[in-house]
C-alpha positions as CSV (number, residue, x, y, z in Angstrom):
1,M,-76.9,-9.3,-30.5
2,A,-75.6,-12.9,-30.4
3,H,-78.2,-15.6,-29.5
4,A,-77.6,-19.0,-27.8
5,H,-80.2,-21.6,-26.9
6,H,-79.7,-23.6,-23.7
7,K,-81.7,-26.5,-22.6
8,T,-81.5,-26.8,-18.8
9,D,-83.9,-29.0,-16.8
10,S,-86.4,-28.9,-19.6
11,H,-86.1,-25.0,-19.7
12,T,-84.8,-23.6,-22.9
13,V,-83.1,-20.2,-22.4
14,D,-82.5,-17.8,-25.2
15,F,-79.5,-15.7,-24.3
16,Q,-78.9,-12.4,-26.0
17,V,-75.3,-11.3,-25.5
18,D,-73.7,-8.1,-26.7
19,P,-71.1,-8.6,-29.5
20,V,-68.5,-7.0,-27.2
21,V,-68.7,-10.0,-24.9
22,L,-68.0,-12.5,-27.7
23,E,-65.2,-10.3,-29.1
24,L,-63.5,-10.3,-25.7
25,G,-63.9,-14.1,-25.4
26,Q,-62.4,-14.6,-28.8
27,R,-59.3,-12.6,-27.9
28,F,-58.7,-14.8,-24.9
29,V,-59.3,-18.1,-26.7
30,D,-57.0,-17.0,-29.6
31,A,-54.3,-16.4,-27.0
32,G,-54.8,-19.9,-25.6
33,H,-56.8,-18.9,-22.5
34,E,-60.3,-19.5,-21.1
35,L,-62.7,-16.6,-20.5
36,S,-66.2,-16.9,-19.0
37,L,-69.0,-14.5,-18.2
38,V,-69.7,-15.2,-14.5
39,G,-72.0,-14.5,-11.5
40,G,-74.6,-11.7,-11.5
41,P,-74.6,-11.1,-15.3
42,V,-75.3,-14.8,-16.0
43,R,-78.1,-14.9,-13.4
44,D,-79.6,-11.8,-14.9
45,L,-79.6,-13.4,-18.4
46,F,-81.9,-16.1,-16.9
47,L,-84.1,-13.3,-15.3
48,G,-84.3,-11.5,-18.7
49,R,-82.3,-8.5,-17.3
50,T,-79.2,-6.9,-18.8
51,S,-76.5,-5.2,-16.8
52,P,-74.0,-2.6,-17.9
53,D,-71.5,-4.1,-15.5
54,L,-70.0,-7.4,-16.7
55,D,-67.9,-9.8,-14.6
56,F,-65.6,-12.3,-16.3
57,T,-63.2,-14.9,-14.9
58,T,-60.2,-16.4,-16.6
59,D,-57.2,-18.7,-16.2
60,A,-55.0,-15.8,-17.5
61,T,-52.9,-14.0,-14.9
62,P,-53.5,-10.3,-14.3
63,D,-50.3,-9.6,-16.4
64,Q,-51.6,-11.7,-19.3
65,T,-55.1,-10.1,-19.1
66,V,-53.5,-6.6,-19.3
67,A,-51.5,-7.6,-22.3
68,L,-54.7,-8.9,-24.0
69,I,-56.9,-5.9,-23.4
70,K,-54.5,-3.0,-23.3
71,K,-55.1,-1.9,-27.0
72,W,-58.7,-3.2,-27.1
73,A,-60.3,-1.5,-24.1
74,D,-61.3,2.2,-24.2
75,N,-59.4,2.5,-20.9
76,F,-58.4,0.2,-18.1
77,W,-57.3,0.2,-14.4
78,E,-55.5,-2.1,-12.1
79,I,-56.9,-1.1,-8.6
80,G,-58.0,-4.7,-7.8
81,R,-54.8,-6.3,-9.1
82,A,-53.8,-7.7,-5.7
83,F,-57.1,-9.7,-5.8
84,G,-56.5,-10.7,-9.4
85,T,-58.9,-8.2,-10.9
86,I,-58.4,-5.9,-13.9
87,G,-61.1,-3.3,-14.7
88,M,-61.9,-1.6,-18.0
89,R,-64.5,0.2,-20.0
90,K,-65.5,-0.8,-23.6
91,A,-68.4,0.5,-25.7
92,G,-70.3,1.7,-22.6
93,F,-69.8,-1.4,-20.5
94,Q,-67.9,-1.6,-17.3
95,I,-65.9,-4.8,-17.3
96,E,-64.0,-6.7,-14.6
97,I,-61.8,-9.7,-15.4
98,T,-60.6,-11.7,-12.5
99,T,-58.1,-14.6,-12.5
100,Y,-59.6,-17.9,-11.2
101,R,-59.3,-18.0,-7.5
102,A,-59.0,-20.9,-5.1
103,E,-59.4,-18.2,-2.5
104,A,-59.9,-18.7,1.3
105,Y,-60.6,-16.0,3.9
106,D,-58.7,-16.0,7.1
107,P,-61.4,-17.0,9.6
108,D,-60.4,-14.4,12.1
109,S,-60.1,-11.5,9.7
110,R,-62.3,-9.9,7.0
111,K,-59.4,-9.9,4.5
112,P,-59.3,-12.5,1.8
113,V,-56.2,-14.6,1.4
114,V,-55.7,-14.7,-2.3
115,A,-54.5,-17.8,-4.1
116,F,-55.0,-18.0,-7.9
117,G,-56.5,-21.3,-9.2
118,S,-56.6,-23.0,-12.5
119,S,-60.1,-24.4,-12.5
120,L,-63.4,-22.7,-13.4
121,T,-65.3,-25.2,-11.1
122,D,-63.1,-24.4,-8.1
123,D,-63.6,-20.7,-8.8
124,L,-67.4,-21.1,-8.9
125,L,-67.3,-23.2,-5.6
126,R,-66.0,-20.2,-3.7
127,R,-68.8,-17.9,-4.8
128,D,-71.6,-16.9,-2.4
129,F,-74.7,-18.5,-3.8
130,T,-75.5,-21.1,-6.4
131,I,-77.5,-18.6,-8.5
132,N,-74.3,-16.5,-8.7
133,A,-72.1,-19.5,-9.3
134,M,-72.9,-20.1,-13.0
135,A,-70.7,-19.2,-15.9
136,L,-71.0,-18.8,-19.6
137,K,-67.9,-20.0,-21.5
138,L,-66.9,-17.7,-24.3
139,P,-67.2,-17.5,-27.2
140,T,-69.0,-20.9,-27.4
141,M,-71.7,-19.7,-24.9
142,E,-71.6,-23.1,-23.1
143,L,-73.3,-22.9,-19.7
144,V,-71.2,-24.1,-16.8
145,D,-73.5,-24.8,-13.7
146,P,-71.9,-27.4,-11.5
147,F,-73.9,-26.5,-8.3
148,G,-77.5,-26.3,-9.6
149,G,-77.8,-22.5,-10.0
150,V,-80.4,-22.8,-12.8
151,R,-82.5,-25.3,-10.7
152,D,-82.4,-22.9,-7.7
153,L,-83.2,-19.9,-9.8
154,H,-86.3,-21.7,-11.1
155,A,-87.2,-22.7,-7.6
156,S,-86.6,-19.1,-6.4
157,V,-84.4,-20.4,-3.6
158,L,-81.1,-19.2,-2.2
159,A,-78.5,-21.9,-1.5
160,T,-74.7,-22.0,-1.3
161,P,-72.4,-24.0,-3.7
162,G,-70.6,-25.7,-0.8
163,S,-71.8,-25.8,2.9
164,P,-73.3,-22.5,4.0
165,E,-71.1,-22.6,7.1
166,A,-68.0,-22.7,4.9
167,S,-69.3,-19.9,2.7
168,F,-70.2,-17.6,5.6
169,S,-66.8,-18.4,7.3
170,D,-65.1,-17.2,4.1
171,D,-67.0,-13.9,4.3
172,P,-69.7,-13.3,7.0
173,L,-71.1,-10.4,4.9
174,R,-72.7,-13.1,2.7
175,M,-75.3,-13.5,5.5
176,M,-76.3,-9.9,4.9
177,R,-76.2,-10.5,1.1
178,A,-78.7,-13.4,1.6
179,A,-81.2,-11.0,3.1
180,R,-80.4,-8.5,0.4
181,F,-81.1,-11.0,-2.4
182,A,-84.3,-12.1,-0.6
183,S,-85.4,-8.4,-0.9
184,Q,-84.1,-7.7,-4.4
185,L,-84.9,-10.9,-6.2
186,G,-87.9,-12.2,-4.1
187,V,-86.1,-15.6,-3.5
188,S,-86.7,-17.7,-0.4
189,V,-83.7,-18.9,1.7
190,H,-82.8,-22.6,1.8
191,D,-83.4,-24.0,5.3
192,D,-79.6,-24.8,5.6
193,V,-78.7,-21.2,4.8
194,R,-81.2,-19.9,7.4
195,K,-79.9,-22.3,10.0
196,A,-76.3,-21.2,9.3
197,M,-77.2,-17.5,9.4
198,T,-78.9,-18.1,12.8
199,G,-75.9,-20.0,14.2
200,M,-73.2,-17.7,12.9
201,A,-75.0,-14.3,13.2
202,E,-72.4,-13.0,15.7
203,R,-69.7,-13.4,13.0
204,I,-71.1,-10.3,11.3
205,T,-69.3,-8.2,13.9
206,I,-65.9,-8.7,12.2
207,I,-67.2,-7.0,9.1
208,S,-66.7,-3.2,8.6
209,A,-69.6,-0.9,9.2
210,E,-69.3,0.5,5.7
211,R,-69.8,-2.9,4.0
212,I,-72.8,-3.7,6.3
213,R,-74.3,-0.3,5.5
214,D,-74.0,-0.8,1.7
215,E,-75.8,-4.2,1.9
216,L,-78.5,-2.7,4.2
217,V,-79.1,0.2,1.7
218,K,-79.5,-2.3,-1.2
219,L,-81.8,-4.5,1.0
220,I,-84.0,-1.5,2.0
221,C,-84.2,-0.3,-1.6
222,G,-85.1,-3.8,-3.0
223,A,-88.4,-4.9,-4.4
224,R,-89.5,-6.7,-1.1
225,P,-87.7,-4.9,1.8
226,R,-90.1,-6.4,4.3
227,V,-88.9,-9.9,3.5
228,G,-85.2,-8.9,3.8
229,V,-85.7,-7.1,7.1
230,D,-87.7,-10.0,8.5
231,L,-84.9,-12.4,7.6
232,L,-82.4,-10.3,9.4
233,V,-84.6,-10.2,12.5
234,D,-85.6,-13.8,12.3
235,T,-82.0,-15.1,12.1
236,G,-80.7,-12.8,14.9
237,L,-78.5,-10.9,12.5
238,A,-80.4,-7.7,13.2
239,E,-79.3,-8.0,16.9
240,F,-75.9,-7.0,15.6
241,V,-76.7,-4.6,12.7
242,L,-80.1,-3.1,13.6
243,P,-80.9,-4.0,17.2
244,E,-83.5,-1.2,17.5
245,V,-85.6,-3.1,14.9
246,S,-85.3,-6.4,16.7
247,A,-86.4,-4.6,19.9
248,L,-89.7,-3.7,18.3
249,R,-91.0,-7.2,18.9
250,L,-92.6,-6.1,22.2
251,E,-94.5,-8.9,23.8
252,S,-98.1,-8.0,23.5
253,D,-100.0,-7.7,26.8
254,E,-102.4,-10.5,27.3
255,H,-105.4,-8.5,26.3
256,H,-103.7,-7.3,23.0
257,R,-104.5,-3.7,23.8
258,H,-101.8,-2.5,21.5
259,K,-100.8,-3.8,18.1
260,D,-97.5,-5.6,17.4
261,V,-95.1,-2.7,16.8
262,Y,-92.7,-4.8,14.8
263,Q,-95.3,-6.0,12.2
264,H,-96.8,-2.5,12.1
265,S,-93.3,-1.1,11.2
266,L,-92.8,-3.6,8.4
267,Q,-96.3,-2.7,7.1
268,V,-95.5,1.0,7.2
269,L,-92.2,0.3,5.3
270,E,-94.2,-1.5,2.6
271,Q,-96.9,1.2,2.4
272,A,-94.3,4.0,2.2
273,A,-92.5,2.3,-0.6
274,A,-95.8,2.0,-2.5
275,L,-96.2,5.8,-2.3
276,E,-92.9,6.6,-4.0
277,T,-93.1,8.4,-7.3
278,D,-91.6,7.9,-10.7
279,A,-88.4,9.8,-11.7
280,E,-90.4,13.0,-12.5
281,G,-92.3,13.1,-9.1
282,P,-91.2,14.6,-5.8
283,V,-90.0,11.3,-4.2
284,P,-88.6,9.0,-7.0
285,G,-88.4,5.4,-5.8
286,P,-86.7,3.5,-4.5
287,D,-86.1,6.2,-1.8
288,F,-83.8,5.0,1.0
289,V,-84.5,8.0,3.3
290,L,-88.3,7.5,3.2
291,R,-88.1,3.7,3.5
292,F,-85.6,3.7,6.4
293,A,-87.5,6.3,8.3
294,A,-90.7,4.2,7.8
295,L,-88.8,1.2,9.3
296,M,-87.3,3.2,12.2
297,H,-90.2,5.5,13.0
298,D,-91.3,3.7,16.1
299,V,-87.9,2.5,17.5
300,G,-88.5,4.9,20.4
301,K,-91.5,2.9,21.6
302,P,-89.8,0.1,23.6
303,A,-87.9,2.6,25.8
304,T,-91.0,4.8,26.4
305,R,-93.7,2.2,26.9
306,R,-95.8,2.7,30.0
307,F,-98.8,0.7,31.3
308,E,-101.4,3.3,32.5
309,Q,-104.2,2.9,34.9
310,G,-107.2,1.2,33.3
311,G,-104.9,-0.9,31.2
312,A,-104.0,1.6,28.5
313,V,-100.5,1.7,27.0
314,S,-98.6,4.9,26.3
315,F,-95.4,5.7,24.4
316,R,-94.9,9.4,25.3
317,H,-92.1,11.2,23.4
318,H,-91.3,8.0,21.4
319,D,-90.8,10.3,18.4
320,M,-88.0,12.3,20.0
321,V,-86.4,9.2,21.6
322,G,-86.7,7.4,18.2
323,A,-84.9,10.2,16.3
324,K,-82.0,10.0,18.8
325,L,-81.7,6.2,18.5
326,T,-81.9,6.4,14.7
327,T,-79.2,9.0,14.6
328,K,-76.9,6.9,16.8
329,R,-77.5,3.7,14.8
330,M,-76.8,5.5,11.5
331,K,-73.6,7.0,12.8
332,T,-72.5,3.6,13.9
333,L,-73.2,2.4,10.4
334,R,-71.1,5.3,9.0
335,F,-73.9,7.0,7.0
336,D,-73.2,10.5,5.8
337,N,-74.6,13.4,7.8
338,D,-77.2,14.5,5.3
339,T,-78.8,11.1,5.2
340,I,-78.7,10.8,9.0
341,K,-80.3,14.2,9.5
342,S,-83.0,13.6,6.9
343,V,-84.1,10.2,8.3
344,A,-83.9,11.4,12.0
345,R,-86.0,14.5,11.1
346,L,-88.7,12.3,9.6
347,V,-88.7,10.0,12.7
348,E,-88.9,13.1,14.9
349,L,-91.9,14.6,13.0
350,H,-93.9,11.5,12.3
351,M,-96.4,12.2,15.1
352,R,-96.8,15.9,14.5
353,F,-99.9,15.5,12.3
354,Y,-102.0,13.6,14.8
355,G,-103.1,16.8,16.5
356,Y,-104.6,18.0,13.3
357,G,-107.6,15.9,12.8
358,D,-109.2,16.7,16.1
359,A,-109.1,20.5,16.3
360,G,-107.7,21.7,12.9
361,W,-104.7,24.0,12.9
362,S,-104.1,27.7,12.7
363,D,-102.2,29.1,9.8
364,S,-99.2,29.5,12.0
365,A,-99.3,25.8,12.9
366,V,-99.4,24.9,9.2
367,R,-96.4,27.2,8.6
368,R,-94.4,25.6,11.4
369,Y,-95.2,22.1,10.0
370,V,-93.8,23.1,6.6
371,T,-90.8,24.9,8.0
372,D,-89.9,22.2,10.4
373,A,-90.1,19.5,7.7
374,G,-88.1,21.7,5.3
375,P,-86.8,19.6,2.3
376,Q,-88.4,16.5,3.9
377,L,-92.0,17.7,3.5
378,E,-92.9,15.4,0.5
379,R,-91.4,12.4,2.4
380,L,-93.2,13.4,5.6
381,H,-96.5,13.5,3.7
382,R,-95.9,9.9,2.6
383,L,-94.6,8.6,5.9
384,T,-97.5,10.1,7.8
385,R,-100.0,8.5,5.4
386,S,-98.2,5.2,5.6
387,D,-98.3,5.2,9.4
388,V,-102.0,4.1,9.3
389,T,-102.3,0.3,9.5
390,T,-105.6,0.1,11.4
391,R,-108.1,-2.4,10.2
392,N,-110.8,0.0,11.2
393,Q,-111.8,1.5,7.8
394,R,-113.7,4.5,9.3
395,K,-110.6,5.5,11.4
396,A,-108.3,5.1,8.4
397,D,-110.6,7.2,6.2
398,R,-110.9,9.9,8.8
399,L,-107.1,10.2,9.0
400,S,-106.7,10.1,5.3
401,F,-109.3,12.9,4.8
402,A,-107.7,15.0,7.5
403,Y,-104.3,14.7,5.8
404,D,-105.9,15.6,2.4
405,D,-107.2,18.7,4.1
406,L,-103.8,19.6,5.6
407,E,-102.1,19.2,2.1
408,E,-104.8,21.5,0.7
409,R,-104.1,24.1,3.4
410,I,-100.4,23.9,2.7
411,A,-101.0,24.5,-1.0
412,A,-103.3,27.4,-0.3
413,L,-100.8,29.1,2.0
414,R,-98.0,28.4,-0.6
415,E,-100.0,30.5,-3.1
416,Q,-100.2,33.4,-0.7
417,E,-96.7,33.4,0.7
418,S,-93.4,31.7,0.1
419,L,-93.6,28.8,2.6
420,E,-90.4,27.1,1.5
421,A,-88.2,29.8,3.0
422,V,-90.0,31.5,5.9
423,R,-87.7,34.3,6.9
424,P,-88.2,37.2,9.3
425,D,-89.4,40.4,7.7
426,L,-86.2,42.1,8.7
427,D,-82.7,40.6,8.1
428,G,-79.7,40.7,10.6
429,A,-78.3,44.0,9.2
430,Q,-81.7,45.8,9.5
431,I,-82.1,44.5,13.1
432,M,-78.6,45.7,14.1
433,S,-79.2,49.1,12.5
434,L,-82.6,49.6,14.1
435,L,-81.5,48.5,17.6
436,G,-77.9,49.9,17.3
437,L,-76.4,46.5,18.0
438,K,-73.1,44.9,17.0
439,P,-73.1,41.2,15.9
440,G,-73.6,38.9,18.9
441,P,-76.1,36.7,20.7
442,V,-78.7,39.4,21.2
443,V,-79.1,39.9,17.4
444,G,-79.9,36.1,17.2
445,R,-82.6,36.5,19.8
446,A,-84.1,39.4,18.0
447,Y,-84.0,37.4,14.8
448,R,-85.8,34.5,16.5
449,F,-88.5,36.9,17.9
450,L,-89.2,38.2,14.3
451,L,-89.2,34.6,12.9
452,N,-91.8,33.7,15.5
453,E,-93.9,36.7,14.5
454,R,-93.6,35.7,10.9
455,M,-94.8,32.2,11.8
456,E,-97.8,33.5,13.8
457,H,-99.0,36.3,11.5
458,G,-97.6,35.6,8.1
459,P,-95.7,38.3,6.1
460,L,-95.7,41.8,7.7
461,P,-95.1,45.2,6.1
462,A,-91.6,46.5,7.1
463,D,-92.9,49.4,9.3
464,D,-95.2,46.9,11.2
465,A,-92.2,44.5,11.7
466,E,-90.0,47.4,12.9
467,A,-92.7,48.6,15.4
468,R,-93.1,45.0,16.8
469,L,-89.3,44.6,17.1
470,L,-89.0,48.0,19.0
471,R,-91.8,47.0,21.3
472,W,-90.1,43.7,22.1
473,W,-86.8,45.4,22.6
474,A,-88.2,47.9,25.1
475,E,-89.4,44.9,27.2
476,Q,-85.9,43.3,27.3
477,P,-83.8,43.7,30.5
478,E,-80.8,44.7,28.3
479,A,-82.8,47.4,26.4
480,A,-81.0,50.7,26.1
481,P,-81.3,53.8,24.0
482,A,-81.5,52.7,20.4
483,E,-78.5,54.7,19.3
484,P,-75.6,54.8,21.9
485,A,-73.9,58.1,21.7
486,D,-70.3,56.8,21.8
487,G,-70.9,54.1,19.1
488,E,-70.3,51.3,21.6
489,S,-72.8,48.5,22.0
490,P,-75.8,49.5,24.2
491,A,-75.3,49.3,27.9
492,G,-75.8,45.8,29.3
493,V,-75.6,44.0,26.0
494,E,-72.3,42.3,26.6
495,P,-72.6,38.5,26.1
496,S,-72.2,37.7,29.8
497,H,-75.3,39.8,30.6
498,V,-77.2,38.3,27.8
499,E,-76.6,34.7,28.8
500,E,-77.9,35.4,32.3
501,S,-81.1,36.9,31.1
502,K,-82.0,33.9,28.9
């Protein structure tokens, strides 16, 4: 490792840089070019973190860069060539080298207009924030920090190299990035930046849903997601990217009979993140699905709020409404179907447990809880526990003990029967054989009947399951002799008749 000491504002920084970095710098300098490590990797050196992804900037053109690294790199690619970027791998590092830019974005488009520059300072000026606008010249390791990035890093504040308005006009996604860095790095946002975000929030609408989604995921998975979300809501950006969360700021009725749903949701998000496990556990953190479900779990409340007689407030079916709103928002943000289904299912089931503490549940209710949660069960445990933000310690303890009890019941039933895959005691082929049916909707109904029996009574011996099925079949309007003589499907079991009898 190469070391370099830097005295900056009375702070001495001891940089450790991999020899690969210096070797690359020397190659460029020997060929008469400049090369600097830039942006995130330099910021991370100050934070004592190392990154396997290294960004460099140079006055060499893409052609000159390729000529210099062709034989040196393990492999290289030119996908970003139009933007002046050449990518490569070397000794386990992913490296990108970009020609200095004096780049401007077309204000009415999200596409950058690329103009190559010749000055490192100009290149740093067009970067998003001062803490990302520092460079380390190679191989001398001289720090170039024209906009006070080190100062802002020590002050834990996010500011822009030029005016924030100019920066956000260049690329409005930088407003989302500000909130993301607030979550990831725990920095506060300079007043000018907050003001510009508030004034320009609507500009985010020209950015593609995919780019917004990627920033949102990083924000939610950051160290302080509550801070990032709060900044989005506070500046009005959330009105365009997560309006359901902004809508949670219901005005409290004058007697404060119900708590602030918005602050409650932020607290649940924090508490859920605190219940994530290490890599070996069932929910390794940071877990986007759990965290986003925690943030969105009550988004159905504004639409379902009713003021009852006597001053009570109700939110009937807010779980179902919330699941639909969450699905719609995630589709708009172009999330993949698996992630959407997982989050929506958690939102839909987050209230299910509340019937448990009062009366206890039958074994069949516990089976249904596990089956309905499916692969989301471990997340549902954590979401449900996180959804307690009451200051009333006795109430919080009662809910916690009740959930401990439910988890013990699940564990006990798991020992007795395979809860993960509750299946009917007879499969489709056995049902068709027993009832003399051909494949069709009626087989599905028979299957659902047996699944229900399995839920209610646990595993049944095959002859018992067959007897129950035959009893059920005898009561159906379509029931016919079990074995039709002519081999056709039983009388009255054509799909048209079946649909009418549902």
